[in-house]
C-alpha positions as CSV (number, residue, x, y, z in Angstrom):
1,M,-1.2,51.9,-9.3
2,Y,-0.9,55.3,-10.9
3,H,-3.6,57.9,-11.0
4,D,-3.8,60.6,-13.7
5,V,-5.5,63.9,-13.0
6,T,-8.3,64.6,-15.5
7,Q,-10.0,67.7,-14.1
8,L,-8.8,70.6,-12.0
9,E,-10.6,73.5,-10.4
10,V,-8.9,76.2,-8.3
11,L,-11.3,76.9,-5.5
12,E,-9.9,79.6,-3.3
13,P,-6.3,80.5,-2.6
14,Y,-4.4,77.4,-1.8
15,R,-7.3,74.9,-2.4
16,L,-7.9,72.7,-5.4
17,R,-10.7,70.3,-6.5
18,I,-9.1,67.4,-8.4
19,T,-10.7,64.6,-10.4
20,F,-8.8,61.4,-11.3
21,E,-9.2,59.1,-14.3
22,D,-11.3,56.6,-12.1
23,G,-13.8,59.3,-11.1
24,T,-12.4,59.9,-7.6
25,C,-12.8,63.6,-6.8
26,G,-11.8,65.6,-3.8
27,E,-10.3,68.8,-2.4
28,V,-6.6,69.4,-1.6
29,D,-5.5,72.2,0.6
30,V,-2.0,72.8,-0.7
31,R,-1.0,74.6,2.5
32,D,-1.3,71.3,4.3
33,R,0.7,69.4,1.6
34,V,3.8,71.5,1.0
35,P,5.7,74.4,2.6
36,F,5.8,77.6,0.5
37,V,9.5,77.6,0.0
38,G,11.7,76.9,-3.0
39,V,9.7,76.3,-6.2
40,F,6.5,76.5,-4.0
41,A,7.3,80.0,-2.7
42,P,5.7,81.9,-5.6
43,L,2.4,80.0,-4.9
44,E,1.9,82.2,-1.8
45,D,0.6,84.8,-4.3
46,P,-3.0,83.9,-5.0
47,R,-2.6,85.1,-8.6
48,V,0.2,82.7,-9.2
49,F,-1.6,79.9,-7.4
50,A,-4.6,80.4,-9.7
51,Q,-2.4,79.5,-12.6
52,A,-2.5,75.8,-11.7
53,R,-3.1,73.5,-14.7
54,I,-2.9,69.9,-15.7
55,D,0.3,68.9,-17.5
56,P,-1.1,67.1,-20.6
57,E,1.9,64.6,-20.7
58,L,2.6,64.0,-17.0
59,R,-1.2,64.2,-16.1
60,T,-0.6,66.0,-12.8
61,V,-1.1,69.5,-11.3
62,V,1.7,71.9,-12.3
63,W,2.3,75.7,-12.2
64,P,4.4,77.8,-14.6
65,T,6.9,78.4,-11.7
66,G,8.0,74.7,-11.9
67,A,6.1,73.5,-8.9
68,D,4.1,70.3,-9.2
69,L,2.1,67.9,-7.0
70,A,2.5,64.1,-7.1
71,P,-0.8,62.7,-8.3
72,D,-0.6,59.5,-6.2
73,A,0.0,61.3,-3.0
74,M,-3.1,63.5,-3.6
75,Y,-5.1,60.5,-4.6
76,E,-4.2,58.6,-1.5
77,R,-5.0,61.6,0.7
78,I,-8.4,62.1,-1.0
79,K,-9.3,58.4,-0.7
80,A,-8.3,58.3,3.0
81,V,-10.5,61.3,3.7
82,Q,-13.4,59.7,1.8
83,T,-13.1,56.3,3.6
84,G,-12.7,57.9,7.0
85,D,-9.1,56.7,7.5
86,V,-8.1,60.4,7.8
87,V,-10.2,63.3,9.0
88,A,-10.0,66.4,6.8
89,L,-9.4,69.3,9.1
90,P,-9.9,72.8,7.8
91,S,-6.7,74.9,7.8
92,T,-6.5,77.2,10.8
93,S,-4.6,79.8,8.8
94,T,-6.3,82.3,6.5
95,S,-2.9,82.9,4.8
96,P,0.3,81.0,4.6
97,P,3.1,81.9,7.0
98,T,5.9,84.3,5.8
99,R,8.5,82.3,4.0
100,P,11.8,83.0,2.3
101,A,11.9,84.6,-1.2
102,P,11.1,82.4,-4.2
103,A,14.0,80.3,-5.6
104,E,14.7,80.1,-9.3
105,S,12.3,77.7,-11.0
106,S,13.2,74.9,-13.3
107,G,10.0,74.4,-15.4
108,R,8.4,71.0,-15.5
109,P,9.5,68.1,-13.3
110,E,10.9,66.3,-16.3
111,L,14.5,65.2,-15.6
112,S,15.3,63.6,-19.0
113,R,13.8,62.3,-22.2
114,F,15.3,59.6,-24.5
115,L,14.2,56.7,-26.7
116,G,10.6,57.4,-25.9
117,L,11.1,57.4,-22.1
118,V,10.1,60.5,-20.1
119,I,11.8,60.6,-16.7
120,S,10.3,62.8,-14.0
121,M,10.4,63.4,-10.2
122,Y,7.7,65.1,-8.1
123,Y,8.4,67.6,-5.3
124,D,5.9,66.2,-2.8
125,D,6.3,62.5,-3.5
126,H,6.3,59.7,-0.9
127,E,9.3,57.7,0.3
128,P,11.3,55.7,-0.7
129,P,13.4,57.9,-3.0
130,H,12.3,57.1,-6.6
131,F,11.7,58.6,-10.0
132,H,8.9,58.0,-12.5
133,V,9.2,56.7,-16.1
134,R,6.5,57.1,-18.7
135,Y,6.7,55.1,-21.9
136,G,3.7,55.6,-24.1
137,E,0.7,54.4,-22.0
138,H,3.0,52.6,-19.5
139,I,4.3,54.2,-16.3
140,A,6.4,52.9,-13.5
141,A,8.2,54.2,-10.4
142,I,11.9,53.2,-10.0
143,R,13.4,53.0,-6.6
144,L,16.8,54.6,-6.2
145,S,18.3,52.3,-3.6
146,P,18.6,49.5,-4.2
147,L,17.9,50.4,-7.8
148,G,14.8,48.5,-9.1
149,A,11.2,48.7,-10.1
150,L,9.0,50.0,-7.2
151,R,5.6,49.7,-8.9
152,G,3.8,50.1,-12.2
153,S,4.7,48.4,-15.4
154,L,6.9,49.0,-18.4
155,P,7.8,46.7,-21.4
156,R,10.9,44.7,-20.5
157,R,13.2,46.6,-22.9
158,A,12.0,50.0,-21.7
159,L,12.6,48.9,-18.0
160,A,16.1,47.7,-18.9
161,I,16.9,51.0,-20.6
162,A,15.5,53.0,-17.6
163,L,17.6,50.9,-15.2
164,E,20.7,51.2,-17.3
165,W,20.3,55.0,-17.4
166,A,19.6,55.2,-13.7
167,A,22.7,53.2,-12.8
168,L,24.8,55.7,-14.8
169,H,23.1,58.7,-13.1
170,E,22.4,57.3,-9.6
171,R,24.2,60.2,-7.8
172,E,22.5,62.8,-9.9
173,L,19.1,61.2,-9.2
174,K,19.7,61.1,-5.5
175,D,20.8,64.8,-5.5
176,D,17.6,65.7,-7.4
177,W,15.5,63.7,-4.8
178,E,17.1,65.8,-2.0
179,R,16.5,69.0,-4.0
180,A,12.8,68.0,-4.4
181,R,12.5,67.4,-0.6
182,R,13.9,70.9,0.0
183,G,11.6,72.4,-2.7
184,E,14.5,73.5,-4.8
185,P,14.6,73.4,-8.6
186,L,15.6,70.0,-10.1
187,V,18.5,69.7,-12.4
188,A,18.1,68.0,-15.8
189,I,20.1,64.8,-16.3
190,A,21.7,63.8,-19.6
191,P,19.8,61.2,-21.7
192,L,21.1,57.8,-22.5
193,E,23.2,57.9,-25.6
């Protein structure tokens, strides 16, 4: 199931209070989620971190630097803390460790857009390697190997188009997945023509 972010509050440097469409609300310490390298490096600056916003189309937390947080990963973490499956530990650091200089940013996590489909990939998403497809109110995750639907739902024709496009761009998608793992800017992929 997918969880859209509906409210966002920047609490202190590196902490966010996030509310999802089902009313689930909790705090996320970004220092515990992602390293401050690549597209995340600029977030070390509290002024840049404070620019967090909700992308109105992708319905997740994004920054103008191109960094984003996968909504499902945040949702699962918040729910695990609330149910006691995970104990939330306060961060022991008052500031993030020194990291390499920021990399060039790529903007939003959108990889391609065509025929009403919006293809995206998040930087801190869970395994297995996959990408997200939004088609109107429908959304699905598509596994890269073997290529196929992972979860969510799309109309049959939209799913067929997404799979056809992914088969044509499988290497590029895998390369972007690896870039995302390293916190590097993602590279846009040509639409289906």
